C-alpha positions in Angstrom: -0.4 0.0 0.0 1.1 3.6 -0.6 0.7 6.4 2.1 -2.2 8.3 0.6 -4.1 4.7 0.1 -3.0 4.1 4.0 -4.4 8.1 4.5 -8.0 7.4 2.4 -8.4 3.4 4.1 -11.3 3.8 6.4 -10.6 0.6 8.9 -13.5 -1.6 9.9 -13.3 -2.3 13.5 -14.0 -5.4 15.0 -16.3 -5.0 18.2 -17.5 -8.2 20.4 -21.4 -7.9 21.1 -20.5 -7.0 24.4 -18.8 -4.1 23.3 -21.1 -2.9 21.1 -23.8 -2.8 23.7 -21.5 -1.1 26.1 -20.9 1.8 22.9 -24.7 1.9 22.5 -25.2 2.3 26.2 -23.0 4.5 27.1 -22.9 8.2 25.8 -19.5 10.2 24.6 -18.5 10.3 28.0 -18.5 8.0 30.4 -17.6 8.4 34.3 -15.5 5.7 35.3 -17.3 5.7 38.7 -20.4 4.6 37.1 -18.8 1.6 35.7 -19.3 -2.3 37.3 -16.2 -4.6 37.1 -17.1 -6.4 34.1 -17.8 -2.9 32.0 -14.9 -1.4 33.2 -12.9 -5.1 31.8 -15.3 -3.3 28.4 -13.9 -0.2 28.3 -10.0 -1.3 29.1 -10.5 -3.4 25.4 -12.7 -0.4 24.2 -9.7 2.1 24.9 -6.9 -0.5 23.4 -9.0 -0.7 20.3 -9.0 3.4 20.3 -12.8 3.3 20.7 -12.5 5.2 23.7 -9.8 7.5 25.0 -9.0 8.5 28.4 -9.6 11.9 29.7 -6.7 14.4 31.5 -8.3 13.9 34.9 -8.4 9.7 34.6 -12.1 10.1 35.9 -13.8 10.0 32.4 -14.0 8.2 29.0 -14.1 9.4 26.1 -15.7 8.3 22.5 -13.5 9.5 20.1 -15.0 11.1 16.9 -13.1 8.9 13.9 -13.3 12.5 11.7 -11.3 13.0 8.7 -11.8 16.6 8.7 -8.7 17.4 10.8 
């Protein structure tokens, strides 16, 4: 692949059923205090996959917008 092909490539991130349900259930800003044990594990996986990122204060998850206009 060439560089411009990589930049134009829309990668599909596979999600499990649990991860998909988590994304649908929660808003774009999730408080880590509200999560149960299993939800915390799912949230960690979603951070690793690049769906969410941890806020600077380490108390919230913020859903990333995969916008190509940046």
